C-alpha positions as CSV (number, residue, x, y, z in Angstrom):
1,M,-4.8,28.1,18.7
2,H,-7.2,26.7,16.2
3,P,-9.0,23.4,16.7
4,L,-7.3,20.4,15.1
5,R,-8.9,18.5,12.3
6,K,-9.3,14.8,13.0
7,P,-8.5,12.5,10.1
8,K,-11.1,9.8,9.0
9,K,-10.7,6.4,10.8
10,L,-9.3,3.5,8.9
11,Q,-11.5,0.7,7.4
12,E,-10.5,-2.8,6.6
13,G,-8.9,-2.8,3.1
14,D,-7.6,0.8,3.4
15,T,-4.0,1.5,2.3
16,V,-1.4,2.7,4.8
17,A,2.0,4.2,3.7
18,A,5.0,3.1,5.6
19,I,7.5,6.0,5.8
20,S,11.0,6.4,7.1
21,I,10.7,10.1,8.1
22,S,13.4,10.0,10.7
23,G,15.8,6.9,10.8
24,G,16.2,4.8,7.8
25,R,16.9,1.4,9.5
26,A,13.9,-0.2,7.8
27,G,15.8,-0.3,4.6
28,D,19.1,-1.6,6.0
29,A,19.9,-5.2,5.1
30,D,19.7,-6.4,8.7
31,M,16.2,-5.0,9.2
32,L,14.4,-5.8,5.9
33,E,13.1,-9.1,7.3
34,R,11.8,-7.3,10.4
35,Y,10.1,-4.6,8.2
36,Q,8.4,-7.4,6.2
37,T,7.2,-8.9,9.5
38,G,5.6,-5.7,10.5
39,K,4.0,-5.2,7.1
40,K,2.5,-8.7,7.2
41,R,1.1,-8.2,10.7
42,L,-0.7,-5.0,9.7
43,E,-2.1,-6.7,6.7
44,A,-3.1,-10.0,8.4
45,I,-4.3,-8.7,11.8
46,F,-5.9,-5.4,10.8
47,G,-6.8,-6.1,7.1
48,L,-4.9,-3.2,5.8
49,K,-2.9,-2.9,2.6
50,V,0.7,-1.6,3.3
51,T,2.8,0.2,0.7
52,E,6.1,1.9,1.1
53,T,6.8,5.5,0.3
54,P,9.4,5.8,-2.5
55,H,12.4,6.2,-0.2
56,A,11.2,4.3,2.8
57,L,13.5,1.4,2.2
58,S,16.5,3.3,0.9
59,G,18.6,2.7,4.0
60,S,20.0,4.7,6.9
61,E,22.9,6.3,5.0
62,Y,20.9,7.6,2.1
63,L,18.0,8.9,4.2
64,Y,20.4,10.7,6.6
65,R,22.0,12.5,3.6
66,N,18.6,13.3,2.0
67,P,16.1,15.0,4.3
68,K,14.3,16.5,1.3
69,A,13.6,12.9,0.0
70,R,12.0,12.1,3.3
71,A,9.9,15.3,3.1
72,D,9.0,14.4,-0.5
73,D,7.8,11.0,0.7
74,L,5.5,12.6,3.2
75,H,4.1,15.0,0.6
76,Q,3.6,12.1,-1.9
77,A,1.7,10.1,0.7
78,L,-0.5,13.1,1.6
79,L,-1.3,13.7,-2.1
80,D,-2.1,10.0,-2.9
81,P,-5.9,9.6,-2.6
82,N,-5.5,5.8,-2.1
83,I,-3.4,6.3,1.0
84,K,-5.6,6.7,4.1
85,A,-2.9,6.7,6.8
86,I,0.9,7.1,7.2
87,I,2.9,5.1,9.8
88,A,6.5,5.7,10.7
89,N,8.8,2.8,10.3
90,M,10.9,3.9,13.3
91,G,12.2,6.9,15.2
92,G,15.7,8.2,14.9
93,D,17.3,11.5,15.8
94,D,17.0,14.0,12.9
95,S,13.5,14.5,11.7
96,Y,13.9,18.2,12.6
97,R,16.0,18.4,9.4
98,L,12.9,18.1,7.3
99,L,11.4,21.3,8.6
100,P,12.7,23.6,5.8
101,F,11.1,21.3,3.2
102,I,7.6,20.8,4.6
103,D,4.5,22.1,2.9
104,Y,2.2,22.8,5.8
105,G,-0.7,23.7,3.5
106,L,-0.4,20.2,2.0
107,I,-0.8,18.6,5.4
108,A,-3.8,20.9,6.2
109,Q,-5.5,20.2,2.9
110,N,-5.0,16.4,3.1
111,P,-5.6,15.3,6.7
112,K,-4.6,11.7,7.1
113,I,-3.9,9.5,10.1
114,Y,-0.2,9.9,11.0
115,L,1.2,7.5,13.6
116,G,4.6,7.0,15.2
117,Y,6.7,7.8,18.3
118,S,10.1,8.8,19.5
119,D,11.9,11.3,17.2
120,I,8.7,11.3,15.2
121,S,7.6,14.0,17.7
122,S,9.0,16.6,15.4
123,S,6.7,15.6,12.6
124,H,3.8,15.4,15.0
125,N,4.5,19.1,15.6
126,M,4.3,19.7,11.8
127,F,0.8,18.2,11.8
128,T,-0.2,20.2,14.8
129,Y,1.1,23.4,13.2
130,A,-0.9,22.6,10.1
131,G,-4.0,22.1,12.2
132,V,-4.3,18.3,11.8
133,S,-4.5,15.8,14.7
134,S,-1.8,13.1,14.7
135,F,-1.4,10.0,16.8
136,Y,1.6,9.2,19.1
137,G,1.7,5.4,19.0
138,P,3.6,2.4,17.7
139,N,6.1,2.5,14.8
140,L,6.1,-0.3,12.3
141,L,9.5,-1.7,13.5
142,T,8.8,-1.2,17.2
143,P,6.6,-2.6,18.5
144,I,4.5,-3.9,15.6
145,A,7.4,-6.0,14.2
146,Q,9.1,-6.9,17.5
147,P,10.2,-10.5,17.6
148,A,7.6,-13.0,18.9
149,E,4.1,-11.7,18.2
150,L,2.0,-8.6,18.3
């Protein structure tokens, strides 16, 4: 196994992409307010700018039917030089369906912080396979946007 490349650390003012790489609940009507809470917390507490990938808020039904759209979102975030990190909105149960669409060379050539847990483990394995270290940690909806406070 080759050594993993470690992405550069975040600085205040950096842009983070919120992605729905597994479950699409962040875009469901009953979760949009919670998503906004998590986004505001990352901005206020850590001084980050948060942007959504193109399909991040498309909802559970659309994202389940379109694994390629989720893979495209990951590729777009990796290629965007303004995005310094990618954080999963939540876990789910089908991120393995992205595997046929992933460009591992793109991950290897654009090492960025990738953060999330639960079903996101499949995508952590994508990063490992590409030779880039990723971070098993909080998703945006859980626990960053959990009710009460961070």
